[in-house]
N, CA, C and O atoms as CSV, one atom per row, in Angstrom:
chain,resi,resn,atom,element,x,y,z
A,1,MET,N,N,-22.128,-21.844,32.799
A,1,MET,CA,C,-22.707,-22.020,34.243
A,1,MET,C,C,-21.514,-22.417,35.122
A,1,MET,O,O,-21.498,-21.863,36.221
A,2,TYR,N,N,-20.848,-22.983,34.945
A,2,TYR,CA,C,-19.507,-23.473,35.717
A,2,TYR,C,C,-18.839,-22.261,36.016
A,2,TYR,O,O,-18.437,-22.111,37.170
A,3,ARG,N,N,-18.629,-21.273,35.088
A,3,ARG,CA,C,-17.441,-20.201,35.188
A,3,ARG,C,C,-18.050,-18.919,36.064
A,3,ARG,O,O,-17.570,-18.103,36.852
A,4,ARG,N,N,-19.385,-19.187,35.492
A,4,ARG,CA,C,-20.213,-17.829,36.719
A,4,ARG,C,C,-20.020,-18.482,38.005
A,4,ARG,O,O,-19.546,-17.731,38.858
A,5,ALA,N,N,-20.302,-19.904,38.449
A,5,ALA,CA,C,-20.524,-20.083,39.558
A,5,ALA,C,C,-18.667,-20.043,40.658
A,5,ALA,O,O,-18.420,-19.768,41.832
A,6,GLU,N,N,-17.865,-20.436,39.572
A,6,GLU,CA,C,-16.557,-19.970,39.897
A,6,GLU,C,C,-16.039,-18.715,40.350
A,6,GLU,O,O,-15.158,-18.513,41.186
A,7,ALA,N,N,-16.695,-17.921,39.695
A,7,ALA,CA,C,-16.225,-16.604,40.155
A,7,ALA,C,C,-17.027,-15.787,41.675
A,7,ALA,O,O,-16.890,-14.670,42.172
A,8,GLY,N,N,-17.896,-17.020,42.048
A,8,GLY,CA,C,-18.314,-16.913,43.549
A,8,GLY,C,C,-17.543,-17.162,44.231
A,8,GLY,O,O,-17.644,-16.378,45.175
A,9,ILE,N,N,-16.637,-17.914,44.402
A,9,ILE,CA,C,-16.125,-18.661,45.088
A,9,ILE,C,C,-14.910,-17.943,46.077
A,9,ILE,O,O,-14.509,-18.416,47.140
A,10,PRO,N,N,-14.475,-16.769,45.482
A,10,PRO,CA,C,-13.851,-16.074,46.128
A,10,PRO,C,C,-14.521,-15.279,47.137
A,10,PRO,O,O,-13.868,-14.669,47.985
A,11,LEU,N,N,-16.166,-15.241,47.083
A,11,LEU,CA,C,-16.802,-14.504,48.183
A,11,LEU,C,C,-16.942,-15.347,49.175
A,11,LEU,O,O,-17.417,-14.860,50.201
A,12,LEU,N,N,-16.681,-16.445,49.188
A,12,LEU,CA,C,-16.890,-17.596,50.125
A,12,LEU,C,C,-16.206,-17.324,51.613
A,12,LEU,O,O,-15.415,-16.381,51.648
A,13,ARG,N,N,-16.373,-17.863,52.523
A,13,ARG,CA,C,-15.471,-18.068,53.802
A,13,ARG,C,C,-14.465,-18.767,53.252
A,13,ARG,O,O,-14.693,-19.680,52.457
A,14,GLU,N,N,-13.016,-18.349,53.683
A,14,GLU,CA,C,-11.832,-19.279,53.160
A,14,GLU,C,C,-11.903,-20.794,53.323
A,14,GLU,O,O,-11.575,-21.603,52.455
A,15,GLU,N,N,-12.398,-21.100,54.614
A,15,GLU,CA,C,-12.331,-22.526,55.156
A,15,GLU,C,C,-13.956,-23.172,54.001
A,15,GLU,O,O,-14.337,-24.340,54.088
A,16,SER,N,N,-14.413,-22.495,53.375
A,16,SER,CA,C,-15.522,-23.310,52.626
A,16,SER,C,C,-15.161,-23.373,51.117
A,16,SER,O,O,-15.509,-24.183,50.258
A,17,ARG,N,N,-14.358,-22.278,51.047
A,17,ARG,CA,C,-13.930,-22.434,49.251
A,17,ARG,C,C,-13.146,-23.602,48.946
A,17,ARG,O,O,-13.624,-24.055,47.906
A,18,ALA,N,N,-12.064,-24.407,49.371
A,18,ALA,CA,C,-11.552,-25.639,48.794
A,18,ALA,C,C,-12.445,-26.779,48.642
A,18,ALA,O,O,-12.174,-27.560,47.730
A,19,CYS,N,N,-13.676,-27.067,49.525
A,19,CYS,CA,C,-14.585,-27.848,49.381
A,19,CYS,C,C,-15.386,-27.327,48.327
A,19,CYS,O,O,-15.398,-28.148,47.410
A,20,VAL,N,N,-16.127,-26.220,48.037
A,20,VAL,CA,C,-16.985,-25.897,46.983
A,20,VAL,C,C,-15.941,-26.089,45.626
A,20,VAL,O,O,-16.428,-26.571,44.604
A,21,ARG,N,N,-14.299,-25.645,45.657
A,21,ARG,CA,C,-14.024,-25.804,44.196
A,21,ARG,C,C,-13.813,-26.998,44.152
A,21,ARG,O,O,-13.463,-27.291,43.008
A,22,THR,N,N,-13.853,-28.222,45.085
A,22,THR,CA,C,-13.724,-29.480,44.820
A,22,THR,C,C,-14.967,-30.011,43.926
A,22,THR,O,O,-14.872,-30.775,42.966
A,23,ALA,N,N,-16.599,-29.228,44.648
A,23,ALA,CA,C,-17.396,-29.834,44.148
A,23,ALA,C,C,-18.007,-29.676,42.416
A,23,ALA,O,O,-18.620,-30.396,41.627
A,24,LEU,N,N,-17.303,-28.017,42.418
A,24,LEU,CA,C,-17.395,-27.313,41.379
A,24,LEU,C,C,-16.294,-28.368,40.169
A,24,LEU,O,O,-16.878,-28.828,39.188
A,25,VAL,N,N,-15.040,-28.618,40.306
A,25,VAL,CA,C,-14.824,-29.784,39.423
A,25,VAL,C,C,-15.052,-30.871,39.108
A,25,VAL,O,O,-14.700,-31.373,38.041
A,26,LEU,N,N,-15.799,-31.517,40.147
A,26,LEU,CA,C,-16.251,-32.911,40.134
A,26,LEU,C,C,-17.764,-32.876,39.107
A,26,LEU,O,O,-18.194,-33.768,38.376
A,27,CYS,N,N,-18.332,-31.512,39.378
A,27,CYS,CA,C,-19.526,-31.370,38.621
A,27,CYS,C,C,-19.103,-31.364,37.060
A,27,CYS,O,O,-19.615,-31.921,36.088
A,28,GLU,N,N,-18.110,-30.624,37.173
A,28,GLU,CA,C,-17.986,-30.412,35.377
A,28,GLU,C,C,-17.495,-31.573,35.000
A,28,GLU,O,O,-17.706,-31.831,33.815
A,29,GLY,N,N,-16.770,-32.553,35.747
A,29,GLY,CA,C,-16.552,-33.948,35.609
A,29,GLY,C,C,-17.612,-34.681,35.117
A,29,GLY,O,O,-17.423,-35.480,34.200
A,30,ILE,N,N,-19.108,-34.455,35.789
A,30,ILE,CA,C,-19.686,-35.129,35.561
A,30,ILE,C,C,-20.507,-34.659,33.972
A,30,ILE,O,O,-20.967,-35.467,33.165
A,31,LEU,N,N,-20.515,-33.383,33.856
A,31,LEU,CA,C,-20.649,-32.762,32.243
A,31,LEU,C,C,-20.405,-33.045,31.313
A,31,LEU,O,O,-21.130,-33.181,30.327
A,32,ASP,N,N,-18.610,-33.292,31.517
A,32,ASP,CA,C,-17.821,-33.709,30.353
A,32,ASP,C,C,-17.827,-35.376,30.129
A,32,ASP,O,O,-17.670,-35.795,28.982
A,33,GLU,N,N,-17.968,-36.102,30.980
A,33,GLU,CA,C,-18.531,-37.449,30.984
A,33,GLU,C,C,-20.293,-37.727,29.898
A,33,GLU,O,O,-20.638,-38.533,29.033
A,34,ILE,N,N,-20.955,-36.552,30.600
A,34,ILE,CA,C,-22.243,-36.684,29.787
A,34,ILE,C,C,-21.748,-36.301,28.532
A,34,ILE,O,O,-22.154,-37.026,27.624
A,35,VAL,N,N,-20.971,-35.357,28.180
A,35,VAL,CA,C,-20.898,-34.795,26.604
A,35,VAL,C,C,-20.281,-36.011,26.008
A,35,VAL,O,O,-20.937,-36.475,25.075
A,36,ALA,N,N,-19.293,-36.582,26.281
A,36,ALA,CA,C,-18.644,-37.826,25.699
A,36,ALA,C,C,-19.496,-38.840,25.405
A,36,ALA,O,O,-19.185,-39.713,24.595
A,37,LEU,N,N,-20.764,-38.816,26.098
A,37,LEU,CA,C,-21.608,-40.162,26.077
A,37,LEU,C,C,-22.572,-39.639,25.158
A,37,LEU,O,O,-23.636,-40.245,25.030
A,38,ASP,N,N,-22.319,-38.452,24.410
A,38,ASP,CA,C,-23.602,-37.835,23.511
A,38,ASP,C,C,-24.673,-37.634,24.081
A,38,ASP,O,O,-25.686,-37.880,23.426
A,39,TYR,N,N,-24.838,-37.088,25.579
A,39,TYR,CA,C,-26.007,-36.813,25.939
A,39,TYR,C,C,-27.013,-38.106,26.236
A,39,TYR,O,O,-28.238,-38.063,26.347
A,40,ASP,N,N,-26.196,-39.195,26.328
A,40,ASP,CA,C,-27.011,-40.577,26.136
A,40,ASP,C,C,-27.081,-40.818,27.922
A,40,ASP,O,O,-26.472,-41.727,28.485
A,41,VAL,N,N,-27.774,-40.008,28.488
A,41,VAL,CA,C,-27.674,-40.342,30.165
A,41,VAL,C,C,-29.077,-41.353,30.819
A,41,VAL,O,O,-29.252,-41.528,32.025
A,42,LEU,N,N,-29.954,-41.920,29.749
A,42,LEU,CA,C,-30.903,-42.332,30.040
A,42,LEU,C,C,-30.503,-43.906,29.560
A,42,LEU,O,O,-31.368,-44.723,29.877
A,43,ASN,N,N,-29.679,-44.299,29.058
A,43,ASN,CA,C,-29.102,-45.786,29.075
A,43,ASN,C,C,-27.668,-45.978,29.474
A,43,ASN,O,O,-27.118,-47.042,29.193
A,44,THR,N,N,-27.134,-45.195,29.996
A,44,THR,CA,C,-25.816,-45.457,30.806
A,44,THR,C,C,-25.836,-44.546,31.720
A,44,THR,O,O,-26.437,-43.477,31.613
A,45,ARG,N,N,-25.003,-45.005,32.941
A,45,ARG,CA,C,-25.083,-44.278,34.162
A,45,ARG,C,C,-23.622,-43.449,33.907
A,45,ARG,O,O,-22.671,-43.939,33.297
A,46,VAL,N,N,-23.639,-42.358,34.386
A,46,VAL,CA,C,-22.806,-41.352,34.093
A,46,VAL,C,C,-22.033,-41.273,35.147
A,46,VAL,O,O,-22.587,-40.740,36.109
A,47,VAL,N,N,-20.655,-41.705,35.360
A,47,VAL,CA,C,-19.674,-41.545,36.625
A,47,VAL,C,C,-18.543,-40.574,36.261
A,47,VAL,O,O,-18.417,-40.264,35.077
A,48,VAL,N,N,-17.735,-40.084,37.157
A,48,VAL,CA,C,-16.462,-39.668,36.717
A,48,VAL,C,C,-15.510,-40.717,37.415
A,48,VAL,O,O,-15.791,-41.271,38.478
A,49,PRO,N,N,-14.496,-40.900,36.787
A,49,PRO,CA,C,-13.548,-42.027,37.048
A,49,PRO,C,C,-12.809,-41.918,38.216
A,49,PRO,O,O,-12.056,-40.946,38.266
A,50,ARG,N,N,-12.840,-42.937,39.508
A,50,ARG,CA,C,-12.324,-43.091,40.181
A,50,ARG,C,C,-10.879,-42.189,40.556
A,50,ARG,O,O,-10.726,-41.380,41.471
A,51,ARG,N,N,-10.115,-42.534,39.748
A,51,ARG,CA,C,-8.745,-41.904,39.509
A,51,ARG,C,C,-8.799,-40.236,39.328
A,51,ARG,O,O,-7.822,-39.633,39.773
A,52,ARG,N,N,-9.708,-39.567,38.801
A,52,ARG,CA,C,-9.972,-38.384,38.857
A,52,ARG,C,C,-10.685,-37.928,40.066
A,52,ARG,O,O,-10.452,-36.782,40.450
A,53,ARG,N,N,-11.516,-38.658,40.717
A,53,ARG,CA,C,-12.257,-37.728,41.756
A,53,ARG,C,C,-11.171,-37.730,42.636
A,53,ARG,O,O,-10.955,-36.738,43.332
A,54,THR,N,N,-10.368,-38.853,42.698
A,54,THR,CA,C,-8.888,-38.462,43.723
A,54,THR,C,C,-8.371,-37.434,43.463
A,54,THR,O,O,-8.352,-36.418,44.158
A,55,GLY,N,N,-8.012,-37.566,42.672
A,55,GLY,CA,C,-7.075,-36.493,41.766
A,55,GLY,C,C,-7.538,-34.748,42.145
A,55,GLY,O,O,-6.815,-33.753,42.193
A,56,VAL,N,N,-8.862,-34.877,42.349
A,56,VAL,CA,C,-9.596,-33.538,42.430
A,56,VAL,C,C,-9.653,-33.416,44.012
A,56,VAL,O,O,-9.068,-32.532,44.637
A,57,ALA,N,N,-10.395,-34.369,44.553
A,57,ALA,CA,C,-10.873,-34.406,46.086
A,57,ALA,C,C,-9.629,-34.408,47.030
A,57,ALA,O,O,-9.784,-33.811,48.095
A,58,LEU,N,N,-8.289,-35.055,46.772
A,58,LEU,CA,C,-7.395,-34.717,47.898
A,58,LEU,C,C,-6.666,-33.723,47.599
A,58,LEU,O,O,-6.122,-33.359,48.641
A,59,PRO,N,N,-6.274,-32.912,46.516
A,59,PRO,CA,C,-5.642,-31.635,47.004
A,59,PRO,C,C,-6.659,-30.567,47.458
A,59,PRO,O,O,-6.328,-29.526,48.026
A,60,GLY,N,N,-8.057,-30.955,47.125
A,60,GLY,CA,C,-8.701,-30.153,47.929
A,60,GLY,C,C,-9.052,-30.342,49.366
A,60,GLY,O,O,-9.407,-29.379,50.045
A,61,LEU,N,N,-8.968,-31.541,49.850
A,61,LEU,CA,C,-9.214,-32.017,51.048
A,61,LEU,C,C,-7.626,-31.305,51.838
A,61,LEU,O,O,-7.701,-30.416,52.685
A,62,LEU,N,N,-6.679,-31.718,51.506
A,62,LEU,CA,C,-5.141,-30.970,51.888
A,62,LEU,C,C,-5.638,-29.346,51.990
A,62,LEU,O,O,-5.648,-28.812,53.099
A,63,THR,N,N,-5.973,-28.729,51.004
A,63,THR,CA,C,-5.983,-27.445,51.224
A,63,THR,C,C,-6.793,-26.840,52.213
A,63,THR,O,O,-6.425,-25.822,52.798
A,64,SER,N,N,-8.090,-27.512,52.483
A,64,SER,CA,C,-9.131,-27.129,53.282
A,64,SER,C,C,-8.708,-27.510,54.758
A,64,SER,O,O,-9.541,-27.196,55.608
A,65,ALA,N,N,-7.817,-27.991,55.109
A,65,ALA,CA,C,-6.872,-28.830,56.016
A,65,ALA,C,C,-6.459,-27.674,56.524
A,65,ALA,O,O,-6.852,-27.057,57.514
A,66,TRP,N,N,-5.329,-27.357,55.473
A,66,TRP,CA,C,-4.099,-26.280,55.939
A,66,TRP,C,C,-5.051,-24.993,56.047
A,66,TRP,O,O,-4.648,-24.080,56.768
A,67,SER,N,N,-6.264,-24.848,55.398
A,67,SER,CA,C,-6.640,-23.575,55.659
A,67,SER,C,C,-7.298,-23.504,56.875
A,67,SER,O,O,-7.275,-22.499,57.587
A,68,ASN,N,N,-8.172,-25.030,57.276
A,68,ASN,CA,C,-8.994,-24.598,58.571
A,68,ASN,C,C,-7.573,-24.540,59.615
A,68,ASN,O,O,-7.736,-23.979,60.699
A,69,SER,N,N,-6.658,-24.919,59.404
A,69,SER,CA,C,-5.601,-25.132,60.898
A,69,SER,C,C,-4.984,-23.651,61.318
A,69,SER,O,O,-4.876,-23.138,62.432
A,70,ARG,N,N,-4.554,-23.072,59.771
A,70,ARG,CA,C,-4.415,-21.319,59.813
A,70,ARG,C,C,-5.667,-20.676,60.784
A,70,ARG,O,O,-5.466,-20.075,61.839
A,71,LEU,N,N,-6.856,-20.914,60.247
A,71,LEU,CA,C,-7.498,-20.121,61.268
A,71,LEU,C,C,-7.956,-20.361,62.049
A,71,LEU,O,O,-8.849,-19.668,62.536
A,72,ARG,N,N,-7.379,-21.931,62.732
A,72,ARG,CA,C,-7.808,-21.984,64.218
A,72,ARG,C,C,-6.320,-21.368,64.606
A,72,ARG,O,O,-6.557,-20.812,65.679
A,73,VAL,N,N,-5.014,-21.176,64.341
A,73,VAL,CA,C,-4.094,-20.514,64.889
A,73,VAL,C,C,-4.052,-19.182,64.947
A,73,VAL,O,O,-3.273,-18.589,65.692
A,74,ARG,N,N,-5.166,-18.400,63.903
A,74,ARG,CA,C,-5.263,-17.164,64.440
A,74,ARG,C,C,-6.442,-16.413,65.579
A,74,ARG,O,O,-6.435,-15.300,66.105
A,75,SER,N,N,-7.212,-17.321,65.655
A,75,SER,CA,C,-8.090,-17.266,66.659
A,75,SER,C,C,-7.815,-17.437,68.140
A,75,SER,O,O,-8.736,-17.358,68.953
């Protein structure tokens, strides 16, 4: 499912791509955690560790800010 979704990211507007890619990676992380818990989501809360969220979100945020600043300069 995520591979199919990832294929559509280049079709998005440039300023949206980093945000959507970050969301995709974080959702994949949630699925990885669910698998690690052997799908026992009724008895355990599934979270992506803060360190991983930060490691994914920060580069996405910087990429998005850079992309948006480039678009403003071109306008």
